[in-house]
Residue frames as a rotation matrix with the C-alpha (Angstrom) as fourth column:
MET 1
-0.882 0.110 0.458 5.80
-0.290 -0.893 -0.343 -27.96
0.372 -0.436 0.820 -6.58
PRO 2
-0.769 0.626 -0.129 2.96
0.544 0.535 -0.647 -28.65
-0.336 -0.567 -0.752 -4.11
ASN 3
-0.285 0.771 0.570 -0.58
0.650 -0.282 0.706 -27.74
0.705 0.571 -0.421 -5.06
PHE 4
-0.992 0.054 0.113 -2.06
-0.113 -0.776 -0.621 -24.61
0.054 -0.629 0.776 -3.53
THR 5
-0.248 0.965 -0.082 -5.60
0.881 0.190 -0.433 -24.32
-0.402 -0.179 -0.898 -2.23
LYS 6
0.229 0.409 0.883 -7.71
0.740 -0.662 0.115 -21.49
0.632 0.628 -0.455 -3.60
GLU 7
0.977 0.141 -0.158 -7.18
0.212 -0.674 0.707 -19.59
-0.007 -0.725 -0.689 -0.35
ASP 8
0.232 -0.967 -0.101 -3.41
0.540 0.042 0.841 -20.08
-0.809 -0.250 0.532 -0.57
CYS 9
-0.279 -0.289 0.916 -3.41
0.957 -0.165 0.240 -18.89
0.082 0.943 0.322 -4.16
PHE 10
0.630 0.618 0.470 -5.54
0.541 -0.784 0.305 -15.86
0.557 0.062 -0.828 -3.27
ALA 11
0.884 -0.317 -0.343 -3.23
0.176 -0.455 0.873 -14.89
-0.433 -0.832 -0.347 -0.41
ASP 12
-0.022 -0.977 0.214 -0.05
0.677 0.143 0.722 -15.44
-0.736 0.161 0.658 -2.42
LEU 13
-0.084 0.043 0.996 -1.24
0.920 -0.379 0.094 -13.40
0.382 0.924 -0.008 -5.39
LYS 14
0.912 0.392 0.124 -2.20
0.297 -0.835 0.463 -10.55
0.285 -0.385 -0.878 -3.05
LEU 15
0.592 -0.759 -0.272 1.27
0.272 -0.129 0.954 -10.70
-0.759 -0.638 0.130 -1.54
ARG 16
-0.231 -0.727 0.647 2.98
0.878 0.131 0.460 -10.71
-0.419 0.674 0.608 -4.92
ILE 17
0.293 0.417 0.860 0.94
0.737 -0.671 0.074 -7.71
0.609 0.612 -0.505 -6.05
LEU 18
0.984 0.132 -0.123 1.56
0.180 -0.695 0.696 -5.72
0.007 -0.707 -0.707 -2.85
THR 19
0.354 -0.928 -0.114 5.31
0.226 -0.033 0.974 -6.30
-0.907 -0.371 0.198 -3.06
THR 20
0.543 -0.004 -0.839 5.28
-0.716 -0.524 -0.461 -5.50
-0.438 0.851 -0.288 -6.83
ASP 21
-0.508 -0.574 0.642 6.64
-0.119 0.785 0.608 -8.95
-0.853 0.232 -0.467 -7.65
LEU 22
-0.133 0.544 0.828 3.76
0.979 0.201 0.025 -8.75
-0.153 0.815 -0.560 -10.10
ALA 23
-0.900 -0.407 -0.156 4.20
0.386 -0.911 0.147 -5.30
-0.202 0.072 0.977 -11.59
PRO 24
-0.160 0.861 -0.482 1.32
0.006 -0.488 -0.873 -2.80
-0.987 -0.143 0.073 -11.79
GLY 25
0.273 0.412 -0.869 -0.51
-0.810 -0.389 -0.439 -3.16
-0.519 0.824 0.227 -15.09
SER 26
-0.740 -0.634 -0.227 1.10
-0.656 0.603 0.453 -6.49
-0.150 0.484 -0.862 -15.99
ALA 27
0.149 0.790 -0.595 -0.98
-0.838 0.420 0.348 -9.16
0.525 0.447 0.725 -17.71
LEU 28
-0.269 -0.139 0.953 -1.78
-0.747 0.655 -0.116 -12.36
-0.608 -0.743 -0.280 -15.81
ASP 29
-0.380 0.056 -0.923 -1.51
-0.765 0.542 0.348 -15.47
0.520 0.838 -0.163 -17.91
GLU 30
0.463 0.691 0.555 -3.98
-0.885 0.402 0.237 -18.06
-0.059 -0.601 0.797 -16.66
VAL 31
0.802 -0.199 -0.563 -2.07
-0.042 0.922 -0.385 -21.03
0.596 0.332 0.731 -18.06
THR 32
-0.235 -0.971 0.051 1.15
-0.027 -0.046 -0.999 -19.98
0.972 -0.236 -0.016 -16.32
LEU 33
-0.370 0.149 0.917 -0.62
-0.881 -0.368 -0.296 -19.21
0.294 -0.918 0.267 -13.05
ALA 34
0.718 0.696 0.027 -2.57
-0.679 0.691 0.247 -22.48
0.153 -0.196 0.969 -13.10
ALA 35
0.521 -0.614 -0.593 0.66
0.201 0.763 -0.614 -24.43
0.830 0.200 0.521 -13.56
HIS 36
-0.440 -0.758 0.482 2.46
-0.267 -0.402 -0.876 -22.44
0.857 -0.514 -0.026 -10.86
TYR 37
-0.410 0.361 0.838 -0.25
-0.912 -0.192 -0.363 -22.94
0.030 -0.913 0.408 -8.24
GLY 38
-0.999 -0.015 -0.048 -1.28
-0.016 0.999 0.028 -26.44
0.047 0.028 -0.998 -9.28
LEU 39
-0.336 0.940 -0.067 -4.88
-0.115 -0.111 -0.987 -25.39
-0.935 -0.324 0.145 -9.86
SER 40
-0.337 0.341 0.878 -7.22
0.918 0.326 0.226 -26.09
-0.209 0.882 -0.423 -12.71
ARG 41
-0.800 -0.056 0.597 -8.55
0.350 -0.852 0.389 -23.13
0.487 0.520 0.701 -14.70
THR 42
0.170 0.975 0.140 -11.96
0.390 -0.197 0.900 -22.99
0.905 -0.099 -0.414 -12.99
PRO 43
0.607 0.046 -0.793 -10.75
0.791 -0.129 0.598 -22.48
-0.075 -0.991 -0.115 -9.39
LEU 44
-0.542 -0.832 -0.120 -8.02
0.798 -0.554 0.238 -20.13
-0.264 0.033 0.964 -10.64
ARG 45
-0.550 0.400 0.733 -10.63
0.344 -0.691 0.636 -17.98
0.761 0.602 0.243 -12.36
GLU 46
0.582 0.754 -0.306 -12.61
0.577 -0.117 0.809 -17.89
0.573 -0.647 -0.503 -9.13
VAL 47
0.118 -0.651 -0.749 -9.50
0.895 -0.257 0.364 -16.58
-0.430 -0.714 0.553 -7.36
LEU 48
-0.802 -0.459 0.383 -8.96
0.592 -0.693 0.411 -13.95
0.076 0.557 0.827 -10.04
GLN 49
-0.032 0.880 0.473 -12.59
0.414 -0.419 0.808 -12.84
0.910 0.222 -0.351 -9.78
ARG 50
0.658 0.219 -0.721 -12.16
0.751 -0.115 0.650 -12.41
0.060 -0.969 -0.239 -6.02
LEU 51
-0.326 -0.869 -0.371 -9.01
0.820 -0.455 0.346 -10.37
-0.470 -0.192 0.862 -6.54
ALA 52
-0.679 0.168 0.715 -10.82
0.459 -0.663 0.591 -8.18
0.573 0.729 0.373 -9.04
GLY 53
0.349 0.935 -0.067 -13.65
0.591 -0.164 0.790 -7.69
0.728 -0.315 -0.609 -6.56
VAL 54
0.713 -0.129 -0.689 -11.29
0.617 -0.353 0.704 -6.20
-0.334 -0.927 -0.172 -3.96
GLY 55
0.953 -0.147 -0.266 -9.26
-0.225 -0.930 -0.292 -4.08
-0.204 0.338 -0.919 -6.36
TYR 56
0.182 -0.955 0.236 -6.03
-0.111 0.218 0.970 -6.04
-0.977 -0.203 -0.067 -6.80
ILE 57
-0.799 -0.395 0.454 -6.58
0.379 0.255 0.889 -6.79
-0.467 0.882 -0.054 -10.48
THR 58
-0.155 0.762 -0.629 -8.80
-0.709 -0.529 -0.466 -5.67
-0.688 0.374 0.622 -13.34
GLN 59
-0.566 0.059 0.822 -10.63
0.436 0.868 0.238 -7.87
-0.700 0.493 -0.517 -15.79
ALA 60
-0.201 0.493 -0.847 -11.98
-0.751 -0.632 -0.190 -7.00
-0.629 0.598 0.497 -19.22
GLU 61
0.620 0.529 0.580 -13.88
-0.048 0.763 -0.645 -9.20
-0.783 0.372 0.498 -21.65
ASN 62
0.913 -0.278 0.299 -11.59
0.391 0.384 -0.837 -10.77
0.118 0.881 0.459 -24.24
ARG 63
0.450 -0.794 0.408 -8.59
-0.408 -0.589 -0.697 -9.06
0.794 0.148 -0.589 -22.63
GLY 64
0.081 -0.423 -0.902 -7.96
0.575 0.759 -0.305 -11.27
0.814 -0.494 0.304 -19.64
SER 65
0.881 0.189 -0.434 -6.77
0.473 -0.320 0.821 -10.13
0.017 -0.928 -0.371 -16.22
LYS 66
0.071 -0.867 0.493 -4.19
0.306 -0.452 -0.838 -7.50
0.950 0.210 0.233 -15.34
VAL 67
-0.325 -0.262 -0.909 -2.64
0.945 -0.129 -0.300 -6.32
-0.038 -0.956 0.289 -12.09
ALA 68
0.713 0.660 -0.237 -4.34
0.664 -0.744 -0.075 -3.06
-0.226 -0.103 -0.969 -11.07
SER 69
0.206 -0.628 0.750 -2.63
0.698 -0.443 -0.563 -0.17
0.686 0.640 0.347 -12.81
MET 70
0.250 -0.170 -0.953 -0.84
0.728 -0.616 0.301 2.73
-0.639 -0.769 -0.030 -11.15
ASP 71
-0.142 -0.241 0.960 -1.12
0.914 -0.405 0.034 5.14
0.381 0.882 0.277 -14.06
ILE 72
-0.892 -0.306 0.331 -1.20
0.210 -0.932 -0.294 8.93
0.399 -0.193 0.896 -13.82
GLY 73
-0.164 0.923 0.349 -4.97
-0.432 -0.385 0.816 9.12
0.887 -0.017 0.461 -13.38
THR 74
0.513 0.328 -0.793 -4.96
0.439 0.694 0.571 6.50
0.738 -0.641 0.212 -10.65
MET 75
-0.327 -0.750 -0.575 -2.12
0.907 -0.079 -0.413 8.15
0.264 -0.657 0.706 -8.78
ARG 76
-0.758 0.128 0.639 -3.71
-0.112 -0.992 0.066 11.58
0.642 -0.022 0.766 -8.98
THR 77
0.325 0.945 0.040 -6.85
-0.322 0.071 0.944 10.18
0.889 -0.320 0.327 -7.38
PHE 78
0.309 -0.295 -0.904 -4.76
0.747 0.664 0.039 8.35
0.589 -0.687 0.426 -4.80
PHE 79
-0.688 -0.704 -0.174 -2.91
0.664 -0.514 -0.543 11.44
0.293 -0.489 0.821 -3.62
GLN 80
-0.546 0.584 0.601 -6.12
-0.410 -0.812 0.416 13.48
0.730 -0.019 0.683 -3.52
THR 81
0.408 0.882 -0.235 -8.06
-0.306 0.375 0.875 10.86
0.860 -0.285 0.423 -1.60
ALA 82
-0.096 -0.511 -0.854 -5.55
0.517 0.708 -0.482 9.36
0.851 -0.487 0.196 0.84
PRO 83
-0.931 -0.336 0.142 -5.45
0.046 -0.493 -0.869 12.12
0.362 -0.803 0.474 3.47
MET 84
-0.271 0.911 0.310 -9.25
-0.870 -0.370 0.326 12.35
0.412 -0.181 0.893 3.61
ILE 85
0.474 0.447 -0.759 -9.69
-0.182 0.893 0.412 8.61
0.861 -0.057 0.505 4.11
TYR 86
-0.312 -0.697 -0.646 -6.88
0.549 0.422 -0.721 8.29
0.775 -0.580 0.251 6.65
ALA 87
-0.874 -0.027 0.486 -8.09
-0.300 -0.756 -0.582 11.28
0.383 -0.654 0.652 8.70
ASN 88
0.053 0.985 0.165 -11.67
-0.887 -0.030 0.461 10.03
0.459 -0.170 0.872 8.91
ILE 89
0.383 -0.012 -0.924 -10.55
0.133 0.990 0.043 6.49
0.914 -0.139 0.381 9.73
ALA 90
-0.659 -0.719 -0.221 -8.33
0.358 -0.041 -0.933 7.83
0.661 -0.694 0.285 12.54
SER 91
-0.610 0.500 0.615 -11.19
-0.703 -0.699 -0.131 9.87
0.364 -0.512 0.778 13.99
LEU 92
0.464 0.864 -0.198 -13.56
-0.697 0.493 0.521 6.90
0.547 -0.104 0.831 14.11
ALA 93
0.099 -0.516 -0.851 -10.83
0.303 0.830 -0.468 4.58
0.948 -0.212 0.238 15.39
ALA 94
-0.855 -0.456 0.245 -10.25
-0.043 -0.409 -0.912 6.85
0.516 -0.790 0.330 18.38
GLU 95
-0.276 0.848 0.452 -13.96
-0.940 -0.337 0.059 6.76
0.202 -0.408 0.890 19.12
ASN 96
0.609 0.769 -0.196 -14.69
-0.762 0.635 0.126 3.08
0.221 0.073 0.972 18.58
ARG 97
-0.228 -0.775 -0.590 -11.54
-0.533 0.606 -0.590 1.04
0.815 0.180 -0.551 19.27
THR 98
0.897 0.436 -0.069 -11.71
-0.215 0.568 0.794 -1.93
0.385 -0.698 0.604 21.60
ALA 99
0.477 -0.740 0.475 -9.07
-0.705 0.000 0.709 -3.17
-0.524 -0.673 -0.522 24.04
ALA 100
0.407 -0.299 0.863 -8.48
0.366 0.919 0.146 -6.28
-0.837 0.257 0.484 21.93
GLN 101
0.830 -0.078 0.552 -7.97
0.520 -0.248 -0.817 -4.16
0.200 0.966 -0.165 18.81
LEU 102
0.769 -0.590 0.248 -5.47
-0.626 -0.772 0.105 -1.97
0.130 -0.236 -0.963 20.65
ASP 103
0.351 -0.640 0.684 -3.50
-0.308 0.611 0.729 -5.05
-0.884 -0.467 0.017 21.64
ALA 104
0.535 -0.102 0.839 -3.45
0.711 0.592 -0.381 -6.19
-0.457 0.800 0.389 18.02
LEU 105
0.918 -0.174 0.358 -2.31
0.095 -0.777 -0.622 -2.73
0.386 0.605 -0.696 16.87
LYS 106
0.593 -0.733 0.332 0.51
-0.745 -0.344 0.571 -2.66
-0.305 -0.586 -0.751 19.41
SER 107
0.308 -0.447 0.840 1.62
0.174 0.894 0.412 -6.10
-0.935 0.019 0.353 18.24
ALA 108
0.731 0.017 0.682 1.56
0.682 0.016 -0.731 -4.93
-0.023 1.000 0.000 14.62
GLN 109
0.885 -0.424 0.194 3.69
-0.404 -0.905 -0.137 -1.95
0.233 0.043 -0.971 15.61
LEU 110
0.370 -0.773 0.516 6.29
-0.441 0.343 0.829 -4.25
-0.818 -0.534 -0.215 17.13
ASP 111
0.369 -0.176 0.913 6.41
0.690 0.709 -0.143 -6.16
-0.622 0.683 0.383 13.84
PHE 112
0.905 0.024 0.424 6.71
0.334 -0.658 -0.675 -2.90
0.263 0.753 -0.604 11.90
THR 113
0.734 -0.659 0.165 9.57
-0.652 -0.615 0.443 -1.66
-0.190 -0.433 -0.881 14.07
ARG 114
0.239 -0.637 0.732 11.39
-0.031 0.749 0.662 -4.97
-0.970 -0.181 0.159 13.71
GLU 115
0.481 -0.008 0.877 11.03
0.806 0.398 -0.438 -5.06
-0.346 0.917 0.198 9.91
THR 116
0.952 -0.163 0.260 12.15
-0.019 -0.878 -0.478 -1.45
0.307 0.450 -0.839 9.42
ALA 117
0.545 -0.792 0.274 15.20
-0.628 -0.169 0.760 -2.10
-0.555 -0.587 -0.590 11.60
LYS 118
0.201 -0.436 0.877 16.11
0.368 0.864 0.344 -5.07
-0.908 0.254 0.334 9.36
GLY 119
-0.412 -0.372 -0.832 15.94
-0.497 -0.673 0.547 -2.87
-0.764 0.639 0.092 6.26
ASP 120
-0.781 0.242 0.575 13.63
0.544 0.717 0.436 -5.21
-0.307 0.654 -0.692 4.34
ALA 121
-0.897 0.383 -0.222 11.54
-0.430 -0.873 0.229 -2.81
-0.106 0.301 0.948 2.24
SER 122
-0.433 0.775 -0.461 8.85
-0.262 0.381 0.887 -5.30
0.863 0.505 0.038 1.24
ALA 123
-0.315 0.287 -0.905 8.43
0.796 0.599 -0.087 -6.67
0.517 -0.747 -0.417 4.77
ALA 124
-0.851 -0.025 -0.525 8.28
0.360 -0.755 -0.548 -3.13
-0.383 -0.655 0.651 6.19
ALA 125
-0.792 0.584 -0.177 5.66
-0.563 -0.586 0.583 -2.09
0.237 0.562 0.793 3.64
LEU 126
-0.258 0.705 -0.661 3.55
0.126 0.702 0.701 -5.15
0.958 0.097 -0.270 4.44
SER 127
-0.499 0.030 -0.866 3.84
0.860 0.140 -0.491 -4.47
0.106 -0.990 -0.096 8.18
ASN 128
-0.940 0.163 -0.301 2.75
-0.111 -0.977 -0.184 -0.89
-0.324 -0.139 0.936 7.59
HIS 129
-0.571 0.759 -0.313 -0.18
-0.382 0.093 0.920 -2.21
0.727 0.645 0.237 5.55
ARG 130
-0.229 0.458 -0.859 -1.25
0.658 0.723 0.210 -4.37
0.718 -0.517 -0.467 8.47
PHE 131
-0.785 -0.128 -0.606 -0.90
0.573 -0.520 -0.633 -1.49
-0.234 -0.845 0.482 10.94
HIS 132
-0.861 0.443 -0.251 -3.20
-0.483 -0.867 0.122 0.81
-0.163 0.227 0.960 8.97
ALA 133
-0.439 0.726 -0.529 -5.64
-0.152 0.521 0.840 -1.98
0.885 0.450 -0.118 8.12
LEU 134
-0.448 0.238 -0.862 -6.08
0.832 0.463 -0.305 -2.60
0.326 -0.854 -0.405 11.85
ILE 135
-0.868 0.178 -0.464 -6.85
0.071 -0.880 -0.470 1.07
-0.492 -0.441 0.750 12.43
GLY 136
-0.699 0.636 -0.326 -9.44
-0.567 -0.216 0.795 0.69
0.435 0.741 0.512 9.67
GLU 137
-0.365 0.560 -0.744 -11.04
0.450 0.806 0.385 -2.19
0.815 -0.194 -0.546 11.56
MET 138
-0.724 0.043 -0.689 -11.22
0.654 -0.275 -0.705 0.01
-0.220 -0.960 0.171 14.67
ALA 139
-0.931 0.345 -0.117 -13.26
-0.364 -0.898 0.248 2.58
-0.020 0.274 0.962 12.75
GLN 140
-0.643 0.701 0.308 -16.12
0.457 0.674 -0.581 0.08
-0.615 -0.232 -0.753 12.42
ASN 141
0.164 0.640 -0.751 -17.41
-0.464 -0.622 -0.631 1.79
-0.871 0.451 0.195 9.27
PRO 142
0.146 -0.129 0.981 -17.84
0.541 0.841 0.030 -0.56
-0.828 0.526 0.192 6.29
TYR 143
0.935 0.218 0.279 -18.00
0.351 -0.474 -0.808 2.28
-0.044 0.853 -0.520 3.78
LEU 144
0.676 -0.737 -0.001 -14.73
-0.736 -0.675 0.044 3.86
-0.033 -0.029 -0.999 4.85
THR 145
0.145 -0.636 0.758 -13.06
-0.356 0.681 0.640 0.50
-0.923 -0.363 -0.128 5.44
ALA 146
0.594 0.121 0.795 -13.77
0.617 0.566 -0.547 -0.57
-0.516 0.816 0.262 1.87
SER 147
0.947 -0.266 0.178 -12.15
-0.084 -0.744 -0.663 2.66
0.309 0.613 -0.727 0.63
LEU 148
0.446 -0.818 0.363 -9.18
-0.812 -0.200 0.548 2.18
-0.376 -0.539 -0.754 2.94
ASP 149
0.347 -0.292 0.891 -8.64
0.134 0.956 0.262 -1.39
-0.928 0.028 0.370 1.77
ARG 150
0.783 -0.031 0.621 -8.42
0.621 0.046 -0.782 -0.22
-0.005 0.998 0.055 -1.84
LEU 151
0.858 -0.464 0.221 -6.19
-0.440 -0.886 -0.148 2.70
0.264 0.030 -0.964 -0.90
LEU 152
0.458 -0.700 0.548 -3.77
-0.572 0.240 0.784 0.45
-0.680 -0.673 -0.290 0.96
ILE 153
0.695 -0.231 0.681 -3.14
0.567 0.758 -0.322 -1.65
-0.442 0.610 0.658 -2.14
ASP 154
0.662 -0.435 0.610 -1.53
0.392 -0.493 -0.777 1.29
0.639 0.753 -0.156 -3.90
HIS 155
0.735 -0.404 0.545 -0.03
-0.649 -0.652 0.392 2.76
0.197 -0.642 -0.741 -0.73
THR 156
0.630 -0.502 0.593 1.77
-0.121 0.690 0.713 -0.50
-0.767 -0.521 0.374 0.00
ARG 157
0.606 -0.420 0.675 3.09
0.793 0.385 -0.473 -0.76
-0.062 0.822 0.566 -3.53
LEU 158
0.686 -0.329 0.649 4.28
-0.008 -0.895 -0.445 2.85
0.728 0.300 -0.617 -3.41
SER 159
0.848 -0.294 0.441 5.87
-0.510 -0.223 0.831 2.24
-0.146 -0.929 -0.339 0.00
GLN 160
0.727 -0.655 0.207 8.49
0.678 0.733 -0.063 0.00
-0.110 0.186 0.976 -1.58
THR 161
0.230 -0.628 0.743 10.22
0.402 -0.634 -0.660 3.32
0.886 0.451 0.107 -2.34
PHE 162
0.588 0.060 0.806 9.79
-0.549 -0.702 0.453 4.88
0.593 -0.710 -0.380 1.10
TYR 163
0.852 -0.202 0.483 11.23
-0.332 0.505 0.797 1.86
-0.405 -0.839 0.363 2.91
ARG 164
0.518 -0.769 0.374 14.26
0.855 0.480 -0.197 1.71
-0.028 0.422 0.906 0.62
PRO 165
0.833 -0.120 -0.540 16.16
0.054 -0.954 0.296 4.81
-0.550 -0.276 -0.788 1.79
ALA 166
0.680 -0.595 0.429 18.79
0.576 0.071 -0.814 6.29
0.454 0.801 0.390 -0.49
SER 167
-0.179 -0.729 0.661 20.47
-0.077 -0.659 -0.748 8.46
0.981 -0.185 0.062 2.15
PRO 168
-0.799 -0.153 -0.581 20.90
0.544 0.225 -0.808 8.77
0.254 -0.962 -0.097 5.93
ALA 169
-0.856 0.516 0.020 18.30
-0.496 -0.810 -0.313 11.55
-0.145 -0.278 0.949 5.92
GLU 170
-0.114 0.842 -0.527 15.75
-0.730 0.288 0.619 9.20
0.673 0.456 0.582 4.40
SER 171
-0.400 -0.081 -0.913 16.57
0.407 0.877 -0.257 6.56
0.821 -0.474 -0.318 7.03
VAL 172
-0.993 0.051 -0.102 15.70
0.064 -0.498 -0.865 9.16
-0.095 -0.866 0.491 9.66
LEU 173
-0.460 0.878 -0.131 12.26
-0.851 -0.395 0.346 9.53
0.252 0.271 0.929 8.05
ILE 174
-0.072 0.408 -0.910 11.59
-0.087 0.907 0.413 5.82
0.994 0.108 -0.030 8.52
LYS 175
-0.722 -0.229 -0.653 12.48
0.609 0.238 -0.756 6.07
0.329 -0.944 -0.033 12.22
LYS 176
-0.909 0.418 0.002 10.20
-0.384 -0.833 -0.398 9.09
-0.165 -0.362 0.917 12.49
ALA 177
-0.242 0.847 -0.474 7.38
-0.646 0.224 0.730 7.12
0.724 0.483 0.493 10.85
ALA 178
-0.265 0.089 -0.960 7.74
0.484 0.873 -0.052 4.45
0.834 -0.479 -0.275 13.54
ASP 179
-0.929 -0.097 -0.356 7.64
0.360 -0.451 -0.817 7.11
-0.081 -0.887 0.454 16.25
GLN 180
-0.679 0.731 -0.064 4.49
-0.719 -0.646 0.255 8.55
0.145 0.219 0.965 14.69
HIS 181
-0.179 0.584 -0.792 2.89
-0.072 0.795 0.602 5.11
0.981 0.165 -0.101 14.80
ASP 182
-0.589 -0.108 -0.801 3.51
0.733 0.345 -0.586 5.02
0.339 -0.933 -0.124 18.55
ALA 183
-0.955 0.232 -0.186 1.99
-0.122 -0.876 -0.466 8.48
-0.271 -0.423 0.865 18.97
MET 184
-0.452 0.825 -0.338 -1.05
-0.668 -0.063 0.742 7.47
0.591 0.561 0.580 16.91
ILE 185
-0.278 0.309 -0.910 -1.58
0.426 0.888 0.171 4.42
0.861 -0.340 -0.379 19.12
SER 186
-0.813 -0.083 -0.576 -1.45
0.576 -0.258 -0.776 6.58
-0.085 -0.962 0.258 22.23
ALA 187
-0.840 0.523 -0.141 -3.96
-0.533 -0.845 0.042 9.06
-0.097 0.111 0.989 20.81
ILE 188
-0.256 0.759 -0.598 -6.35
-0.419 0.471 0.776 6.30
0.871 0.450 0.198 19.74
GLU 189
-0.438 0.034 -0.898 -6.02
0.641 0.712 -0.286 4.57
0.630 -0.701 -0.334 23.11
ALA 190
-0.841 0.047 -0.538 -6.85
0.415 -0.582 -0.699 7.86
-0.346 -0.812 0.470 24.91
HIS 191
0.135 0.932 0.336 -9.86
0.959 -0.038 -0.281 8.57
-0.249 0.360 -0.899 22.66
GLU 192
-0.141 -0.269 -0.953 -8.11
0.087 -0.962 0.259 11.79
-0.986 -0.046 0.159 21.55
THR 193
0.509 0.486 0.710 -9.93
0.684 0.271 -0.677 12.21
-0.522 0.831 -0.194 18.25
ALA 194
0.979 -0.110 -0.169 -8.48
-0.179 -0.857 -0.484 15.56
-0.092 0.504 -0.859 17.19
LEU 195
0.183 -0.977 0.113 -4.95
-0.755 -0.066 0.652 14.49
-0.629 -0.204 -0.750 18.06
ALA 196
-0.028 -0.140 0.990 -5.36
0.311 0.940 0.142 11.21
-0.950 0.312 0.018 16.18
ILE 197
0.836 0.371 0.403 -6.40
0.499 -0.209 -0.841 13.14
-0.228 0.905 -0.360 13.07
ASP 198
0.811 -0.553 -0.190 -3.50
-0.568 -0.823 -0.029 15.59
-0.140 0.131 -0.981 13.38
LEU 199
-0.034 -0.861 0.507 -0.93
-0.520 0.448 0.727 12.83
-0.854 -0.239 -0.463 13.87
THR 200
0.244 0.212 0.946 -2.35
0.556 0.769 -0.316 10.86
-0.795 0.603 0.070 10.97
LEU 201
0.979 0.130 0.157 -2.03
0.203 -0.565 -0.800 13.84
-0.015 0.815 -0.579 8.63
GLN 202
0.461 -0.887 -0.016 1.51
-0.809 -0.427 0.403 14.47
-0.365 -0.173 -0.915 9.83
HIS 203
-0.066 -0.439 0.896 2.26
-0.058 0.898 0.436 10.81
-0.996 -0.023 -0.085 9.13
TRP 204
0.650 0.369 0.665 0.86
0.630 0.229 -0.743 11.13
-0.426 0.901 -0.083 5.61
ASP 205
0.949 -0.293 -0.116 2.89
-0.315 -0.851 -0.420 14.28
0.024 0.435 -0.900 4.93
LEU 206
0.281 -0.900 0.332 6.07
-0.544 0.135 0.828 12.57
-0.790 -0.414 -0.452 6.12
SER 207
-0.297 -0.409 0.863 5.99
0.287 0.824 0.489 9.94
-0.911 0.393 -0.128 3.37
ARG 208
0.671 0.741 -0.012 4.09
0.178 -0.177 -0.968 11.76
-0.720 0.648 -0.250 0.62
ASP 209
0.504 -0.519 -0.690 7.10
-0.804 -0.574 -0.156 13.20
-0.316 0.634 -0.706 -1.21
ARG 210
-0.585 -0.752 0.305 8.91
-0.606 0.655 0.452 9.89
-0.539 0.079 -0.839 -1.16
LEU 211
-0.091 0.641 0.762 5.83
0.336 0.740 -0.583 8.06
-0.937 0.203 -0.283 -2.39
GLU 212
0.762 0.428 -0.485 5.53
-0.234 -0.517 -0.824 10.45
-0.603 0.741 -0.294 -5.30
ARG 213
-0.142 -0.907 -0.397 8.98
-0.865 -0.081 0.495 9.43
-0.481 0.414 -0.773 -6.48
PHE 214
-0.357 0.087 0.930 7.56
0.155 0.987 -0.033 6.02
-0.921 0.132 -0.366 -7.35
VAL 215
0.369 0.631 0.682 5.62
0.816 0.132 -0.563 7.61
-0.445 0.764 -0.467 -10.21
ARG 216
0.996 -0.075 0.045 7.61
-0.047 -0.896 -0.442 10.81
0.074 0.438 -0.896 -10.75
PRO 217
0.441 -0.896 -0.053 11.26
0.897 0.442 -0.009 10.13
0.032 -0.043 0.999 -11.61
ASP 218
0.058 -0.530 -0.846 13.96
0.381 -0.772 0.509 12.74
-0.923 -0.352 0.157 -11.10
PRO 219
0.882 0.287 -0.373 14.14
-0.185 -0.518 -0.835 15.27
-0.433 0.806 -0.404 -13.97
LEU 220
0.605 -0.694 0.390 16.74
0.775 0.400 -0.490 14.89
0.184 0.599 0.780 -16.68
PRO 221
-0.166 -0.739 -0.652 19.90
0.697 -0.556 0.453 16.98
-0.697 -0.380 0.608 -16.31
VAL 222
0.495 0.405 -0.769 19.67
-0.095 -0.854 -0.511 20.41
-0.864 0.326 -0.385 -17.94
ASP 223
-0.107 -0.672 -0.733 22.46
-0.831 -0.345 0.437 19.69
-0.546 0.656 -0.521 -20.40
VAL 224
-0.132 0.088 0.987 21.06
0.225 0.973 -0.056 16.42
-0.965 0.215 -0.149 -21.77
VAL 225
0.448 0.307 0.840 19.87
0.887 -0.038 -0.460 18.27
-0.109 0.951 -0.289 -24.88
SER 226
-0.634 -0.760 -0.143 22.10
0.726 -0.648 0.230 21.01
-0.268 0.043 0.963 -26.24
LEU 227
-0.193 0.552 -0.811 20.70
0.007 -0.826 -0.564 24.48
-0.981 -0.115 0.155 -26.78
LYS 228
-0.715 -0.109 -0.690 21.18
-0.660 -0.220 0.719 24.07
-0.230 0.969 0.085 -30.53
ASP 229
-0.903 0.393 -0.173 19.16
0.297 0.863 0.408 20.85
0.309 0.317 -0.897 -30.54
ARG 230
-0.432 0.777 -0.458 16.47
0.633 -0.100 -0.767 22.50
-0.642 -0.622 -0.449 -28.47
ARG 231
-0.442 0.250 -0.861 16.05
-0.460 -0.888 -0.022 25.27
-0.770 0.387 0.508 -31.00
ASN 232
-0.673 0.118 -0.730 15.37
-0.696 0.234 0.680 22.68
0.251 0.965 -0.075 -33.68
ALA 233
-0.953 0.302 0.014 13.23
0.271 0.874 -0.404 20.43
-0.134 -0.381 -0.915 -31.55
ILE 234
-0.459 0.880 0.123 9.48
-0.276 -0.272 0.922 20.12
0.845 0.389 0.367 -32.14
């Protein structure tokens, strides 16, 4: 296996986390990673420190590194915060976007449309990540952009569910999401701030229920536990 540079390792670990190849909350073994990437421990630790700095992993003294968790507390904060961040980013993007940024966003949308049509959930989620990250760059607000970058880590991991439809109706939602992207681009291009916010919130609402399924499985059937057993249950 060829050796990776630190930048290659950093990029690949980000990718593996975003696609949940490395599961949320899983421990990262430095020996295994060093062997996999052909790096010594010192440069690998520098990579892990960088990943921790941007929210992809957590590090604790004497406990090593772990992929950032998606526990109940984290997800509650995510669902409370996401619409506020996205709406404010959209507003500023409509005010501050440049022509070059619009071209990049339109290109990202073409990639997104292509990946969703192929049915590759991970590729679609990564394309969606890129689309929204570009809108974040348009906002030109380092405080909000930092929040968006962290938000997109969990949003992209959750999106593995949204872009893996279980029914024709869910496939329709993916097509609608692509159409909403096009409408958002048009609103941002026209400096229509209020419309950009409204479309962004509609876009969030479209996927929210599906995203919640990532952390909230379907309930058990009613008859799993008999009534007699329930009476005796503690």
